[in-house]
VOZAZA-621606 format. One record per residue: residue number from 1; x negated, y negated, z negated of N, C-alpha, C, O in turn. Coordinates in pm, whole numbers, plus 50000, padded with zeros to 5 digits. Layout:
BEGIN
R   n   n.X   n.Y   n.Z  ca.X  ca.Y  ca.Z   c.X   c.Y   c.Z   o.X   o.Y   o.Z
R NUM     X     Y     Z     X     Y     Z     X     Y     Z     X     Y     Z
...
//
This chain:
BEGIN
R   n   n.X   n.Y   n.Z  ca.X  ca.Y  ca.Z   c.X   c.Y   c.Z   o.X   o.Y   o.Z
R   1 49918 50120 50000 50000 50000 50000 49915 49875 50000 49940 49780 50074
R   2 49810 49878 49912 49718 49765 49901 49648 49742 50033 49628 49627 50074
R   3 49610 49850 50101 49541 49837 50230 49632 49771 50334 49586 49689 50414
R   4 49759 49805 50334 49853 49745 50429 49867 49595 50406 49873 49517 50501
R   5 49872 49554 50273 49884 49413 50242 49761 49336 50290 49772 49226 50344
R   6 49644 49397 50270 49521 49332 50315 49521 49315 50467 49483 49210 50519
R   7 49563 49420 50537 49567 49416 50683 49665 49308 50732 49640 49236 50828
R   8 49779 49302 50659 49879 49203 50699 49826 49061 50678 49844 48974 50763
R   9 49761 49038 50563 49705 48907 50531 49598 48867 50633 49591 48752 50676
R  10 49516 48964 50670 49409 48937 50766 49469 48897 50903 49423 48804 50968
R  11 49574 48972 50943 49638 48942 51072 49702 48804 51072 49695 48732 51171
R  12 49764 48767 50959 49827 48635 50949 49722 48525 50961 49744 48423 51026
R  13 49609 48549 50897 49501 48449 50903 49451 48432 51046 49424 48320 51090
R  14 49437 48544 51118 49392 48537 51258 49494 48466 51346 49459 48388 51434
R  15 49622 48495 51320 49727 48429 51398 49726 48278 51375 49745 48201 51469
R  16 49703 48237 51249 49699 48093 51221 49581 48026 51291 49591 47912 51336
R  17 49468 48097 51299 49352 48043 51369 49384 48020 51518 49350 47917 51575
R  18 49450 48120 51579 49485 48109 51720 49583 47993 51743 49569 47916 51838
R  19 49683 47982 51651 49779 47874 51663 49710 47738 51653 49744 47644 51725
R  20 49614 47729 51564 49540 47603 51547 49464 47567 51675 49460 47452 51716
R  21 49403 47670 51736 49330 47645 51861 49423 47598 51972 49392 47506 52046
R  22 49541 47665 51982 49638 47626 52085 49685 47483 52063 49697 47406 52158
R  23 49713 47447 51936 49758 47311 51906 49650 47209 51941 49679 47101 51992
R  24 49525 47245 51912 49414 47153 51943 49404 47131 52094 49384 47018 52140
R  25 49417 47241 52170 49412 47228 52317 49529 47145 52368 49513 47062 52458
R  26 49648 47167 52310 49766 47092 52353 49748 46943 52328 49783 46860 52412
R  27 49690 46908 52211 49665 46767 52181 49565 46708 52279 49579 46593 52323
R  28 49462 46788 52313 49360 46739 52407 49421 46715 52545 49392 46614 52609
R  29 49506 46809 52591 49573 46790 52721 49664 46668 52719 49668 46590 52814
R  30 49737 46651 52606 49827 46537 52595 49750 46406 52598 49792 46309 52661
R  31 49635 46405 52529 49552 46283 52529 49501 46252 52668 49499 46136 52710
R  32 49458 46357 52741 49410 46336 52878 49521 46286 52970 49500 46197 53053
R  33 49642 46344 52954 49756 46299 53034 49787 46153 53008 49815 46077 53100
R  34 49783 46116 52880 49813 45977 52844 49708 45883 52904 49740 45773 52950
R  35 49581 45928 52903 49473 45846 52960 49493 45829 53110 49477 45719 53164
R  36 49528 45941 53178 49552 45932 53322 49667 45839 53354 49662 45762 53450
R  37 49774 45845 53270 49889 45756 53291 49848 45610 53276 49893 45524 53353
R  38 49762 45582 53175 49718 45443 53154 49637 45394 53274 49651 45279 53317
R  39 49551 45483 53328 49468 45445 53444 49557 45419 53565 49537 45320 53636
R  40 49655 45510 53590 49746 45492 53704 49824 45362 53693 49840 45290 53792
R  41 49871 45333 53572 49949 45211 53551 49862 45088 53578 49907 44992 53640
R  42 49736 45092 53532 49645 44979 53555 49619 44960 53704 49612 44847 53752
R  43 49604 45072 53777 49582 45063 53922 49703 45005 53993 49689 44925 54086
R  44 49824 45046 53949 49946 44992 54011 49956 44842 53991 49992 44768 54083
R  45 49923 44798 53869 49927 44654 53840 49827 44579 53927 49856 44471 53978
R  46 49708 44639 53942 49604 44575 54025 49650 44563 54169 49633 44458 54231
R  47 49710 44673 54225 49758 44669 54363 49868 44566 54380 49874 44497 54482
R  48 49957 44556 54280 50064 44458 54288 50010 44316 54287 50058 44228 54358
R  49 49906 44296 54204 49843 44163 54199 49780 44129 54333 49791 44017 54382
R  50 49712 44230 54394 49648 44208 54523 49752 44179 54630 49734 44092 54715
R  51 49865 44255 54625 49970 44236 54724 50030 44097 54713 50064 44036 54814
R  52 50044 44047 54588 50103 43916 54572 50016 43808 54634 50066 43705 54678
R  53 49884 43832 54639 49793 43737 54700 49806 43742 54852 49813 43638 54917
R  54 49810 43864 54910 49811 43878 55055 49945 43841 55115 49953 43813 55235
R  55 50052 43841 55035 50183 43809 55090 50224 43665 55064 50338 43628 55094
R  56 50134 43583 55009 50165 43442 54992 50194 43377 55126 50135 43416 55227
R  57 50283 43279 55128 50310 43207 55252 50190 43122 55285 50113 43087 55197
R  58 50173 43086 55414 50057 43008 55455 50040 42881 55373 49926 42840 55349
R  59 50150 42815 55329 50138 42692 55255 50081 42715 55116 50040 42619 55051
R  60 50078 42841 55067 50028 42873 54935 49885 42923 54937 49828 42950 54831
R  61 49824 42937 55054 49690 42989 55064 49589 42886 55019 49620 42768 55009
R  62 49466 42931 54992 49362 42844 54942 49323 42742 55048 49344 42762 55168
R  63 49265 42632 55000 49222 42526 55090 49120 42581 55189 49030 42655 55150
R  64 49133 42547 55315 49041 42596 55417 49100 42708 55498 49050 42736 55608
R  65 49206 42776 55449 49271 42883 55523 49366 42824 55626 49411 42710 55612
R  66 49398 42904 55731 49491 42859 55833 49631 42851 55774 49675 42944 55707
R  67 49702 42740 55798 49837 42723 55748 49936 42745 55860 49897 42759 55976
R  68 50064 42749 55825 50168 42776 55924 50169 42671 56035 50212 42700 56147
R  69 50123 42550 56005 50121 42444 56105 50026 42475 56219 50042 42426 56330
R  70 49926 42558 56191 49825 42591 56291 49849 42727 56355 49763 42777 56429
R  71 49964 42788 56328 49994 42921 56379 50107 42915 56481 50191 42824 56479
R  72 50109 43014 56572 50215 43024 56672 50226 43168 56716 50130 43244 56708
R  73 50344 43205 56763 50364 43342 56813 50274 43368 56933 50253 43280 57017
R  74 50221 43490 56940 50122 43525 57042 50174 43502 57183 50104 43446 57268
R  75 50298 43545 57209 50348 43534 57347 50367 43388 57388 50353 43355 57506
R  76 50400 43300 57292 50415 43159 57325 50281 43094 57354 50269 43012 57446
R  77 50179 43131 57277 50044 43080 57303 49995 43125 57440 49936 43048 57515
R  78 50020 43255 57472 49977 43309 57600 50050 43238 57715 49990 43206 57817
R  79 50178 43214 57697 50256 43146 57800 50199 43007 57829 50190 42964 57944
R  80 50161 42938 57723 50103 42804 57741 49967 42811 57810 49937 42732 57899
R  81 49885 42908 57766 49750 42918 57822 49750 42958 57968 49673 42905 58047
R  82 49838 43054 58005 49839 43108 58141 49946 43044 58230 49962 43082 58346
R  83 50018 42946 58174 50126 42878 58248 50229 42980 58300 50261 42985 58418
R  84 50279 43059 58205 50379 43162 58234 50506 43132 58157 50507 43049 58066
R  85 50613 43199 58194 50733 43193 58112 50710 43278 57988 50623 43365 57986
R  86 50789 43253 57884 50775 43332 57761 50799 43480 57787 50730 43565 57731
R  87 50898 43513 57871 50928 43653 57900 50813 43720 57976 50782 43837 57950
R  88 50749 43647 58068 50634 43704 58140 50518 43729 58045 50451 43833 58053
R  89 50494 43635 57956 50385 43651 57860 50411 43769 57767 50319 43847 57739
R  90 50535 43783 57720 50570 43894 57631 50552 44028 57704 50504 44124 57645
R  91 50590 44033 57833 50575 44157 57910 50429 44197 57922 50397 44316 57914
R  92 50339 44101 57941 50196 44132 57953 50142 44191 57823 50063 44285 57824
R  93 50186 44134 57710 50142 44187 57581 50198 44327 57558 50127 44416 57513
R  94 50326 44344 57590 50389 44476 57571 50322 44583 57657 50319 44700 57618
R  95 50271 44546 57772 50201 44642 57859 50064 44680 57805 50008 44782 57845
R  96 50009 44599 57714 49876 44627 57660 49765 44564 57741 49652 44615 57742
R  97 49795 44455 57810 49698 44392 57900 49630 44269 57841 49543 44210 57905
R  98 49669 44229 57720 49620 44104 57663 49524 44132 57547 49554 44213 57459
R  99 49409 44065 57549 49306 44085 57448 49262 43951 57389 49272 43846 57452
R 100 49214 43960 57264 49141 43850 57202 49005 43906 57167 48993 43987 57075
R 101 48903 43865 57240 48772 43930 57228 48784 44073 57276 48826 44098 57389
R 102 48746 44169 57191 48756 44311 57227 48880 44377 57167 48895 44499 57177
R 103 48967 44299 57106 49084 44356 57039 49210 44330 57119 49238 44218 57161
R 104 49287 44437 57140 49413 44426 57212 49518 44360 57124 49530 44391 57006
R 105 49594 44269 57182 49706 44207 57112 49822 44306 57113 49872 44342 57220
R 106 49864 44351 56996 49962 44459 56987 50105 44410 56969 50199 44476 57014
R 107 50124 44296 56903 50259 44249 56871 50281 44112 56931 50217 44015 56893
R 108 50373 44106 57026 50397 43981 57098 50445 43870 57006 50412 43753 57027
R 109 50521 43905 56904 50575 43805 56812 50485 43779 56692 50519 43699 56605
R 110 50370 43847 56687 50276 43822 56580 50218 43682 56591 50202 43630 56701
R 111 50187 43620 56477 50138 43483 56477 49985 43480 56483 49918 43556 56414
R 112 49934 43389 56566 49790 43371 56582 49757 43223 56571 49843 43137 56589
R 113 49630 43196 56542 49584 43057 56539 49604 42993 56676 49584 43057 56780
R 114 49645 42867 56677 49673 42798 56802 49550 42779 56890 49562 42748 57009
R 115 49432 42797 56832 49310 42784 56912 49268 42917 56977 49164 42923 57043
R 116 49347 43022 56958 49313 43154 57012 49300 43149 57165 49382 43088 57234
R 117 49196 43215 57215 49175 43225 57360 49195 43370 57401 49133 43461 57346
R 118 49283 43391 57499 49317 43526 57543 49240 43566 57668 49196 43481 57747
R 119 49224 43697 57684 49176 43756 57809 49287 43847 57860 49334 43935 57788
R 120 49328 43827 57983 49436 43907 58041 49380 43999 58148 49322 43952 58247
R 121 49396 44129 58129 49350 44226 58228 49456 44242 58337 49575 44233 58310
R 122 49412 44264 58456 49505 44280 58568 49534 44429 58592 49454 44515 58557
R 123 49649 44456 58651 49685 44593 58690 49629 44621 58829 49644 44539 58920
R 124 49567 44735 58844 49512 44771 58976 49626 44793 59076 49739 44823 59038
R 125 49592 44778 59203 49693 44795 59308 49730 44943 59324 49650 45032 59297
R 126 49854 44967 59367 49899 45104 59397 49824 45153 59521 49820 45084 59623
R 127 49766 45271 59513 49692 45327 59626 49773 45441 59690 49808 45537 59622
R 128 49802 45431 59821 49875 45540 59887 49786 45663 59904 49667 45650 59932
R 129 49843 45781 59886 49770 45907 59904 49820 45982 60026 49741 46033 60105
R 130 49953 45989 60041 50010 46068 60151 50154 46024 60175 50224 45981 60083
R 131 50198 46034 60303 50337 46007 60334 50378 46082 60460 50303 46087 60557
R 132 50498 46140 60457 50559 46199 60577 50710 46176 60570 50755 46090 60495
R 133 50787 46251 60646 50932 46230 60649 51002 46274 60520 51117 46238 60496
R 134 50931 46352 60438 50993 46407 60317 50953 46336 60188 51032 46330 60094
R 135 50833 46284 60182 50785 46232 60054 50681 46122 60070 50623 46103 60176
R 136 50662 46050 59960 50555 45950 59947 50477 45986 59823 50535 46011 59717
R 137 50344 45989 59835 50258 46020 59721 50163 45902 59700 50097 45857 59794
R 138 50157 45852 59576 50071 45738 59547 49983 45769 59426 50012 45859 59347
R 139 49877 45691 59414 49792 45693 59295 49843 45582 59205 49816 45464 59229
R 140 49916 45619 59103 49976 45521 59013 49869 45460 58922 49792 45534 58860
R 141 49863 45327 58914 49768 45265 58822 49820 45269 58679 49941 45280 58657
R 142 49730 45259 58583 49771 45249 58442 49843 45117 58419 49823 45020 58492
R 143 49926 45115 58316 50002 44998 58272 50119 44964 58365 50177 44856 58354
R 144 50154 45054 58453 50271 45033 58539 50369 45147 58516 50330 45264 58515
R 145 50497 45113 58497 50599 45216 58479 50630 45284 58612 50623 45222 58718
R 146 50664 45411 58605 50698 45486 58726 50818 45423 58797 50824 45422 58920
R 147 50915 45371 58719 51033 45309 58779 50997 45188 58865 51064 45162 58966
R 148 50893 45116 58827 50851 45000 58906 50804 45043 59044 50831 44976 59144
R 149 50734 45155 59048 50686 45206 59177 50804 45252 59262 50805 45230 59383
R 150 50902 45315 59200 51020 45358 59274 51090 45238 59339 51135 45247 59453
R 151 51098 45127 59265 51163 45009 59321 51087 44951 59440 51146 44888 59528
R 152 50955 44974 59442 50874 44923 59553 50877 45016 59675 50843 44975 59785
R 153 50919 45140 59655 50925 45237 59765 51071 45253 59807 51139 45345 59762
R 154 51118 45165 59891 51259 45163 59929 51299 45294 59996 51231 45344 60086
R 155 51411 45349 59952 51462 45471 60011 51401 45598 59954 51432 45707 60002
R 156 51315 45586 59853 51251 45704 59793 51287 45714 59645 51306 45612 59578
R 157 51295 45837 59594 51327 45861 59453 51213 45934 59384 51142 46014 59445
R 158 51196 45903 59258 51093 45972 59180 51124 46120 59169 51237 46159 59138
R 159 51023 46205 59194 51037 46349 59172 50999 46384 59028 51052 46479 58970
R 160 50909 46307 58971 50865 46326 58832 50817 46190 58782 50823 46092 58855
R 161 50769 46184 58660 50723 46057 58601 50588 46074 58534 50548 46184 58497
R 162 50520 45963 58521 50398 45955 58442 50418 45846 58337 50485 45746 58363
R 163 50359 45865 58219 50367 45763 58116 50302 45633 58165 50219 45635 58256
R 164 50340 45522 58103 50295 45392 58152 50143 45380 58161 50091 45328 58260
R 165 50071 45427 58060 49925 45412 58062 49854 45530 58127 49731 45532 58132
R 166 49929 45627 58178 49870 45739 58250 49862 45703 58398 49959 45655 58456
R 167 49748 45726 58458 49729 45698 58601 49732 45830 58678 49734 45938 58620
R 168 49733 45818 58813 49717 45937 58895 49832 45969 58988 49914 45883 59021
R 169 49837 46094 59030 49930 46140 59135 50074 46127 59090 50116 46182 58988
R 170 50151 46050 59169 50293 46033 59146 50367 46058 59277 50332 46000 59380
R 171 50468 46144 59274 50538 46186 59397 50680 46131 59399 50753 46139 59300
R 172 50718 46075 59514 50855 46030 59539 50907 46101 59663 50832 46124 59757
R 173 51035 46135 59663 51092 46209 59776 51188 46120 59854 51249 46028 59799
R 174 51200 46150 59983 51280 46067 60073 51417 46126 60107 51506 46054 60151
R 175 51434 46256 60086 51562 46316 60121 51600 46424 60020 51515 46480 59951
R 176 51729 46453 60013 51780 46544 59913 51739 46689 59938 51718 46764 59843
R 177 51727 46728 60063 51691 46866 60095 51552 46898 60040 51532 47002 59978
R 178 51457 46808 60064 51321 46833 60013 51319 46825 59860 51248 46901 59794
R 179 51398 46734 59806 51403 46719 59660 51448 46850 59595 51391 46892 59494
R 180 51551 46914 59651 51601 47040 59594 51496 47149 59601 51478 47226 59506
R 181 51425 47156 59714 51318 47255 59727 51208 47231 59624 51159 47325 59561
R 182 51170 47103 59605 51064 47070 59511 51105 47099 59367 51026 47151 59289
R 183 51229 47065 59333 51277 47091 59198 51279 47241 59170 51246 47285 59060
R 184 51316 47320 59271 51313 47465 59255 51174 47516 59228 51155 47606 59146
R 185 51075 47458 59295 50935 47499 59273 50890 47464 59132 50819 47541 59068
R 186 50931 47347 59083 50896 47308 58946 50959 47405 58847 50893 47448 58752
R 187 51084 47439 58867 51154 47528 58773 51091 47668 58771 51090 47734 58667
R 188 51039 47712 58887 50978 47846 58894 50830 47843 58855 50760 47944 58868
R 189 50783 47730 58808 50643 47713 58768 50547 47743 58884 50442 47804 58865
R 190 50586 47699 59004 50504 47721 59123 50426 47596 59162 50364 47591 59268
R 191 50428 47495 59076 50357 47370 59103 50232 47362 59016 50239 47379 58894
R 192 50119 47336 59080 49992 47325 59006 49973 47178 58967 49974 47090 59053
R 193 49955 47152 58836 49938 47015 58787 49813 47007 58700 49806 47068 58593
R 194 49716 46931 58746 49587 46920 58677 49562 46776 58633 49577 46682 58711
R 195 49524 46761 58507 49493 46631 58449 49349 46631 58396 49292 46737 58372
R 196 49293 46513 58379 49168 46498 58305 49193 46399 58192 49273 46307 58206
R 197 49124 46419 58082 49142 46331 57967 49012 46323 57888 48933 46417 57885
R 198 48992 46210 57824 48886 46197 57724 48952 46208 57588 49049 46138 57559
R 199 48898 46297 57503 48959 46322 57372 48860 46293 57260 48738 46290 57280
R 200 48915 46271 57142 48833 46252 57023 48779 46387 56976 48854 46484 56968
R 201 48649 46394 56946 48591 46517 56894 48512 46592 56999 48513 46557 57117
R 202 48443 46696 56955 48356 46776 57042 48431 46904 57081 48448 46995 56999
R 203 48474 46909 57205 48553 47023 57255 48462 47104 57348 48418 47053 57451
R 204 48435 47230 57312 48336 47309 57387 48388 47443 57437 48320 47508 57517
R 205 48505 47487 57392 48555 47618 57435 48695 47604 57493 48780 47534 57436
R 206 48721 47671 57606 48852 47663 57668 48959 47723 57578 48932 47811 57496
R 207 49079 47674 57594 49187 47713 57504 49321 47707 57576 49342 47622 57663
R 208 49410 47796 57540 49547 47792 57591 49638 47757 57473 49643 47829 57374
R 209 49710 47646 57486 49801 47602 57381 49943 47634 57426 49993 47578 57523
R 210 50006 47724 57355 50144 47761 57389 50232 47735 57267 50250 47822 57181
R 211 50285 47613 57260 50365 47572 57145 50490 47498 57195 50479 47409 57279
R 212 50607 47534 57144 50730 47466 57188 50731 47321 57143 50674 47286 57040
R 213 50795 47237 57223 50798 47093 57197 50941 47044 57185 51030 47087 57258
R 214 50962 46953 57092 51091 46887 57078 51067 46737 57089 50970 46685 57033
R 215 51156 46666 57160 51140 46522 57181 51257 46449 57117 51372 46490 57130
R 216 51225 46340 57048 51328 46259 56982 51302 46111 57010 51199 46075 57066
R 217 51395 46029 56973 51383 45885 56991 51329 45820 56863 51379 45844 56754
R 218 51225 45737 56880 51172 45659 56769 51155 45515 56817 51077 45488 56909
R 219 51227 45424 56754 51219 45283 56791 51245 45265 56941 51174 45191 57009
R 220 51347 45334 56989 51389 45325 57130 51286 45380 57228 51292 45351 57347
R 221 51193 45459 57179 51093 45521 57267 51088 45671 57239 51125 45717 57131
R 222 51042 45747 57338 51033 45892 57323 50914 45930 57235 50808 45868 57244
R 223 50932 46029 57152 50824 46083 57069 50841 46234 57062 50947 46284 57026
R 224 50736 46306 57096 50741 46453 57097 50657 46512 56985 50559 46452 56940
R 225 50697 46631 56941 50621 46700 56837 50640 46850 56853 50731 46896 56922
R 226 50552 46925 56789 50562 47070 56792 50684 47112 56712 50702 47069 56598
R 227 50768 47195 56772 50893 47236 56707 50869 47355 56616 50811 47456 56657
R 228 50914 47345 56493 50907 47459 56401 51014 47562 56437 50992 47683 56426
R 229 51129 47512 56479 51237 47601 56519 51296 47547 56650 51316 47426 56663
R 230 51322 47633 56743 51378 47590 56870 51275 47518 56954 51160 47560 56963
R 231 51317 47408 57017 51226 47336 57105 51216 47401 57241 51264 47513 57261
R 232 51154 47331 57335 51138 47383 57470 50998 47443 57486 50901 47382 57441
R 233 50987 47560 57548 50854 47623 57564 50761 47535 57647 50803 47472 57744
R 234 50634 47532 57608 50535 47451 57679 50398 47515 57664 50358 47556 57555
R 235 50325 47522 57776 50192 47581 57776 50094 47486 57845 50120 47437 57955
R 236 49982 47461 57779 49877 47375 57834 49743 47448 57825 49703 47492 57717
R 237 49676 47460 57938 49540 47516 57940 49441 47401 57932 49453 47302 58005
R 238 49342 47414 57845 49244 47306 57825 49104 47362 57847 49066 47464 57789
R 239 49025 47293 57933 48890 47337 57967 48790 47224 57941 48815 47110 57980
R 240 48677 47253 57875 48578 47149 57850 48504 47111 57979 48470 47198 58060
R 241 48480 46983 57998 48405 46934 58114 48276 46863 58076 48174 46876 58143
R 242 48282 46786 57967 48166 46703 57931 48180 46660 57785 48290 46638 57736
R 243 48066 46646 57718 48064 46595 57581 47973 46474 57578 47861 46478 57627
R 244 48023 46366 57518 47943 46244 57505 47961 46191 57364 48068 46140 57329
R 245 47858 46202 57282 47869 46162 57143 47973 46245 57071 47964 46368 57068
R 246 48072 46178 57014 48179 46248 56943 48307 46250 57024 48416 46262 56968
R 247 48295 46239 57156 48411 46246 57244 48385 46347 57355 48270 46375 57389
R 248 48493 46401 57411 48479 46504 57513 48574 46477 57629 48684 46424 57611
R 249 48529 46515 57747 48614 46508 57866 48666 46649 57892 48590 46745 57894
R 250 48798 46660 57913 48859 46791 57931 48948 46792 58054 48997 46688 58099
R 251 48968 46911 58107 49065 46934 58215 49186 47003 58154 49171 47099 58078
R 252 49305 46956 58187 49428 47015 58135 49517 47059 58250 49542 46982 58343
R 253 49564 47182 58244 49658 47235 58344 49786 47269 58271 49786 47346 58175
R 254 49897 47211 58317 50025 47235 58248 50119 47314 58339 50118 47299 58461
R 255 50198 47398 58276 50291 47482 58349 50432 47420 58356 50506 47443 58451
R 256 50468 47341 58254 50604 47287 58251 50606 47137 58285 50641 47100 58397
R 257 50569 47055 58194 50578 46911 58214 50678 46847 58119 50757 46762 58158
R 258 50674 46891 57991 50761 46832 57890 50716 46688 57862 50604 46650 57894
R 259 50805 46610 57803 50771 46473 57768 50650 46470 57675 50652 46532 57568
R 260 50545 46399 57716 50422 46385 57637 50358 46520 57604 50297 46534 57498
R 261 50371 46617 57692 50324 46752 57661 50175 46757 57628 50136 46811 57524
R 262 50092 46702 57717 49947 46709 57694 49910 46632 57568 49829 46679 57488
R 263 49968 46515 57552 49936 46432 57435 49973 46504 57305 49898 46501 57207
R 264 50090 46569 57306 50137 46640 57187 50052 46763 57158 50014 46787 57043
R 265 50021 46840 57262 49942 46963 57243 49800 46932 57198 49746 47000 57110
R 266 49738 46830 57257 49601 46797 57217 49596 46746 57073 49502 46774 56999
R 267 49697 46673 57034 49701 46629 56895 49716 46749 56802 49657 46752 56694
R 268 49795 46849 56844 49821 46964 56757 49696 47045 56727 49691 47117 56627
R 269 49594 47033 56812 49468 47104 56785 49360 47007 56738 49242 47040 56736
R 270 49403 46887 56698 49316 46784 56640 49213 46729 56738 49100 46697 56701
R 271 49254 46719 56866 49173 46653 56968 49261 46549 57040 49289 46565 57159
R 272 49304 46444 56969 49392 46345 57033 49320 46271 57145 49197 46261 57146
R 273 49397 46219 57240 49340 46149 57354 49292 46010 57310 49360 45941 57234
R 274 49176 45972 57358 49122 45840 57329 49221 45734 57375 49272 45740 57487
R 275 49249 45637 57289 49341 45530 57322 49487 45561 57297 49572 45473 57311
R 276 49518 45686 57260 49658 45726 57240 49693 45712 57092 49698 45811 57019
R 277 49717 45590 57049 49743 45565 56907 49871 45631 56859 49882 45666 56741
R 278 49969 45648 56948 50095 45711 56910 50074 45854 56861 50147 45902 56774
R 279 49972 45921 56917 49946 46062 56881 49808 46081 56817 49745 46186 56833
R 280 49762 45980 56744 49644 45998 56660 49511 45957 56720 49408 45971 56654
R 281 49509 45907 56844 49383 45863 56903 49345 45724 56856 49429 45647 56809
R 282 49217 45692 56870 49171 45558 56832 49200 45458 56942 49207 45493 57060
R 283 49218 45334 56901 49251 45228 56996 49143 45214 57103 49023 45217 57073
R 284 49188 45199 57226 49096 45177 57337 49170 45097 57444 49287 45063 57426
R 285 49103 45068 57553 49162 44984 57658 49288 45045 57720 49374 44972 57768
R 286 49299 45177 57718 49415 45247 57771 49417 45388 57717 49318 45434 57658
R 287 49527 45459 57737 49532 45602 57707 49450 45672 57816 49479 45658 57935
R 288 49349 45747 57775 49254 45805 57872 49304 45938 57926 49246 46043 57902
R 289 49414 45931 58001 49476 46048 58062 49506 46016 58209 49564 45911 58239
R 290 49465 46106 58300 49477 46081 58444 49527 46207 58514 49469 46315 58499
R 291 49636 46192 58591 49690 46305 58669 49606 46319 58795 49623 46243 58891
R 292 49517 46415 58795 49418 46424 58902 49467 46497 59027 49440 46453 59139
R 293 49539 46609 59009 49576 46690 59126 49712 46756 59108 49748 46801 58999
R 294 49788 46760 59218 49915 46832 59222 49920 46912 59351 49890 46861 59459
R 295 49957 47039 59339 49978 47125 59457 50125 47164 59458 50173 47232 59367
R 296 50197 47119 59563 50341 47138 59571 50379 47190 59709 50350 47125 59810
R 297 50444 47305 59714 50494 47363 59839 50386 47366 59948 50412 47331 60063
R 298 50268 47408 59909 50158 47423 60004 50082 47295 60034 49987 47297 60112
R 299 50124 47183 59975 50056 47055 59998 49975 47017 59874 50022 47030 59761
R 300 49852 46970 59896 49765 46932 59786 49744 46781 59785 49709 46722 59887
R 301 49765 46720 59670 49747 46576 59654 49649 46550 59540 49660 46611 59434
R 302 49555 46461 59561 49454 46435 59459 49426 46286 59449 49415 46216 59550
R 303 49414 46238 59325 49381 46099 59298 49245 46094 59229 49224 46161 59128
R 304 49154 46016 59283 49021 46005 59225 49030 45951 59082 49119 45873 59048
R 305 48937 45996 59000 48935 45946 58863 48902 45798 58861 48817 45753 58938
R 306 48967 45720 58775 48933 45578 58763 48788 45559 58721 48729 45646 58657
R 307 48731 45445 58758 48590 45417 58723 48570 45425 58572 48464 45468 58525
R 308 48671 45384 58497 48659 45388 58351 48635 45530 58301 48563 45549 58203
R 309 48694 45630 58366 48676 45769 58329 48535 45817 58364 48472 45889 58287
R 310 48488 45777 58482 48358 45823 58530 48242 45765 58451 48138 45828 58436
R 311 48261 45643 58402 48151 45575 58333 48171 45568 58182 48096 45500 58112
R 312 48272 45638 58132 48303 45631 57990 48188 45683 57904 48166 45633 57794
R 313 48116 45783 57954 48009 45844 57874 47879 45767 57882 47785 45799 57810
R 314 47871 45666 57967 47744 45593 57985 47733 45477 57888 47633 45405 57889
//
């Protein structure tokens, strides 16, 4: 009996020791949590203080800073400098053709100092590639919408489209019979479509990207992403062509032609196109994507790479 009491007393003592250790650890964790909370709160206060400084109105800024009296909307300044209408100036900025130094003006209604001097880049001329009784093929310049080219080609309709900053082979058809044949070839994946692009990162091994794409509207513009469920099937073959520093030139062959297919697929493998800020690329003079070759119903059309592509690595 005495032995049992001793054993029980010993066990109780051990249990109390363990409980004490657990309580000590709990207090230590609680103290650390409280310390982290104090640090987070201090950081939030600091950020709020900083924000209150950066969001002051121009009239509240320190002496020597630009005030609202010396500021004007970018498109209005451009209109005055280039002797354009406000709508023409806004259109140039929206196209991505207006720079201040080496920086592109991104927001037409953004305010700039009235002494700002702009540089306006011009759009290259449309270059004809081929024409017969059925179709017109042109080399579309960057910064021009496909619809604009359609309006300039009287009696012809777009067979497909290229994004505004994408250059290269663009096909328009002249009659419904040929259009139906061409659309059938596209649906049967019998059309060869080859692009070249400069991408961020070092790309050295060929790859086939087969991921479904879904497209939605964001701020009145199309935006595509890899679909977790559903989506339209899309396959892009990517081949390395050249590496320059931390950028690579690649060849892309697509089987379908979904909205922003190449841009979406390249982003999905963490090689966004240079200049394609919408899909993770760094800002540049343009989206570095060019539709180089199309083979349709036995006819081959090719657009030479822009000089910017050829000399990008130099």
